[in-house]
C-alpha positions, -999 to +999 in steps of 0.1 A: -004+001+000+014+035-011+019+063+015-014+082+002-039+052+001-023+045+040-034+082+052-066+073+036-071+042+053-064+055+086-082+088+082-115+067+070-105+043+098-107+077+125-141+087+108-159+053+114-141+056+150-157+090+157-193+076+151-189+051+177-171+077+200-197+102+193-225+076+213-204+065+238-211+073+272-189+097+290-186+066+319-167+048+291-147+075+276-137+086+314-126+050+318-101+052+288-087+084+307-082+065+344-068+035+323-042+055+308-034+077+335-022+043+353-004+030+326+012+064+321+027+058+359+036+023+361+051+029+325+077+054+333+109+036+325+099+022+291+090+060+284+121+073+293+138+047+275+123+058+243+125+096+251+166+091+257+168+074+224+149+107+207+170+129+230+206+118+221+194+114+179+184+154+185+218+158+202+235+142+172+212+159+150+226+199+164+194+210+179+194+239+201+185+238+238+152+252+236+138+222+214+159+200+232+134+211+264+109+206+246+113+169+237+126+157+272+100+137+290+110+141+329+097+120+359+078+153+370+064+153+331+050+119+334+036+128+369+020+159+346+006+138+320-008+111+347-023+143+367-037+157+336-056+121+326-073+120+360-083+160+358-096+159+324-117+126+336-132+148+365-145+177+344-181+178+334-187+157+300-198+186+274-213+160+253-251+162+250-255+194+272-283+213+263-287+254+264-305+280+253-340+267+254-364+288+242-404+293+235-415+307+201-446+320+193-458+295+173-449+266+204-418+251+192-392+247+215-359+259+203-324+250+217-289+237+211-270+206+218-231+204+224-218+179+199-180+164+194-163+182+166-157+147+144-124+137+135-095+161+147-055+162+131-030+173+149+005+181+137+030+192+158+069+191+165+089+181+192+069+180+223+056+141+232+039+154+262+012+172+227+004+131+222-012+128+256-028+160+259-042+159+225-055+126+226-070+131+258-091+159+253-103+146+218-116+115+239-135+135+263-151+160+240-163+128+218-137+129+191-112+108+170-083+120+167-052+113+143-014+125+160+013+137+134+043+144+162+078+160+146+103+130+137+128+139+164+098+125+188+093+090+172+102+068+196+085+086+227+048+090+206+052+053+195+055+045+233+030+068+244+005+058+215+010+020+227-002+029+261-031+047+243-044+018+225-041-002+259-062+021+276-087+023+248-088-014+248-097-014+287-128+005+278-142-011+249-132+014+226-121+012+191-079+021+183-092+042+154-102+069+181-065+077+185-035+069+159-003+079+156+006+085+120+035+054+117+057+074+097+086+100+097+077+111+059+064+145+056+045+137+030+022+119+049+009+153+061+003+168+026-019+133+021-037+142+054-046+178+048-061+167+016-085+143+031-113+168+046-142+143+036-126+123+065-106+149+088-132+181+102-103+200+114-066+208+115-047+220+147-007+225+144+016+233+170+050+243+168+070+267+145+055+296+125+070+278+097+050+241+105+021+265+107+022+285+075+027+250+061-004+235+072-027+263+066-013+266+032-022+227+020-051+221+044-085+214+030-102+217+063-103+247+084-075+252+105-071+266+143-040+277+150-014+304+165+014+313+143+041+325+173+039+337+204+051+374+204+044+386+243+047+419+259+047+433+297+043+464+299+055+482+332+037+515+344+054+539+358+035+529+389+042+494+392+050+477+423+088+471+414+095+442+438+064+428+418+074+436+382+112+422+388+096+388+398+073+388+373+096+394+346+117+372+360+092+344+357+080+352+323+112+355+307+136+324+323+114+298+337+106+281+306+122+308+275+115+281+248+075+284+252+051+306+231+038+320+263+074+332+272+080+368+274+098+383+247+094+420+247+096+444+277+076+475+275+087+500+303+077+537+308+101+562+308+093+576+345+109+544+362+127+532+333+157+547+350+154+532+381+138+498+370+162+487+341+193+486+361+175+465+387+163+440+361+193+438+345+216+427+376+187+402+383+188+385+347+222+388+332+235+365+360+204+338+348+222+340+312+195+366+297+207+392+268+191+418+261+180+438+228+177+477+238+164+503+222+187+536+218+176+549+253+170+516+274+209+503+261+229+522+283+208+512+316+208+473+307+251+465+317+275+444+297+247+419+282+229+446+262+230+453+224+215+476+202+180+467+190+179+452+156+146+462+137+133+424+133+140+420+172+107+439+178+079+412+171+106+388+171+097+350+190+137+345+202+121+311+220+154+322+243+171+342+269+168+368+246+148+398+255+138+430+236+135+459+258+121+496+245+114+527+270+080+541+260+066+575+270+032+566+271+007+540+275-009+544+245+028+541+231+031+508+246-003+496+231+003+508+201+037+489+201+019+458+207-009+463+181+020+464+157+043+440+170+020+417+187+009+384+178-026+381+198-014+355+221-004+368+256-001+404+270+001+419+304+003+452+324+019+460+355+002+485+373-009+499+410-035+520+391-072+503+384-081+527+353-048+519+336-051+483+341-088+483+327-078+505+301-051+478+286-078+451+290-099+467+267-073+482+242-054+454+237-065+424+216-049+392+224-064+356+235-053+365+269-047+398+287-031+398+321-029+424+351+000+421+375+007+383+366+030+364+344+026+356+307+033+324+318+000+317+330-018+317+295-018+277+295-050+252+291-038+240+329-031+272+344-067+287+338-085+254+348-094+236+317-071+205+327-054+204+297-051+223+261-048+211+224-032+246+214-037+283+219-059+293+187-055+335+180-079+328+151-109+341+172-132+321+151-148+292+169-120+293+199-097+323+210-070+315+234-067+279+251-084+251+236-099+227+262-127+202+260-153+228+253-137+244+224-132+208+208-173+206+206-195+224+185-234+237+188-264+223+169-299+233+171-325+213+179-363+216+176-392+201+194-426+202+177-464+196+183-471+190+147-465+228+136-456+239+101-444+265+084-460+292+069 
């Protein structure tokens, strides 16, 4: 069987399984999630062994530290994946929820019922935990899912896929509910993206190049964000101790992820005092600065002149762009020009400044006096997320279980006919 036929057969299997899954009970779907949690807990040594193979190959191929970090599965990572399974199982079942029932003047009772999307394809890069996060959210929402991870995570994804099949079997659900694309051939993705008769939506996760390639070739709707260029604006009345802590967390805790801070905007009224303190804190942690002409003298030896394309750039490393602004309006204009609609934060002690920022800034998550790292499904109470959408249509922000469903109209009549 050639690759195109193989992908068609895989997608057709997912479509068949989606019909079974749509009528499965919430108890059956939860049984699979809880079985998976136990399997992850009990299989961590096998998972680490497979992940080590991927990490060794990645180092040999010269992947940078940010990509190695995304690829690595730690003991805590396994615990987090198992905990996400249990948490998602504990969430209320969205499938079949009825809302908005109204009585029309002709007596018809009209409302909407929440239903699965159907078959979802996830195209992602080096994060093996996405395999679990995506699978459990899709299962909870009653969707079949086709998972195509990066070739660098092949061994990790294969063993996680095996655990998923065992969990489905425990719950009596067909294997077609969750399928790992069994090849690293990139042509498989193009074949999948042509199968809109089987696949309802595709969600790409990874670098901007991958996402734009998926958008270009997809024949079905795409839920996406291209990149995370996240800003923090330090207003002149911000609590400086709090601001130092928040900026450190947003930039240093995990610099290779999409909700990490990439550009700091500082009001001129506080810059001369705040920026030297920030440099003294962050430079020993390995942070270097791409500074505007006014901030450069305040940021020490690790600062260099910012190039034109450093603003609006997703560094995914310990590099931070810094710009001094004269007003909040200038900060908001900068974000409107260079932001990616992902995560934007203001640090201030003035309520009306904060509320203006909330109303003015267009992003999937706008934060007041908090780190941009909180724009994450788990942190926002969704249990896990399948990605962050900046598309606005259908979903805006982290996509949890409800974002993987749709609503159909339902009508209860008593013999009415249209006149």
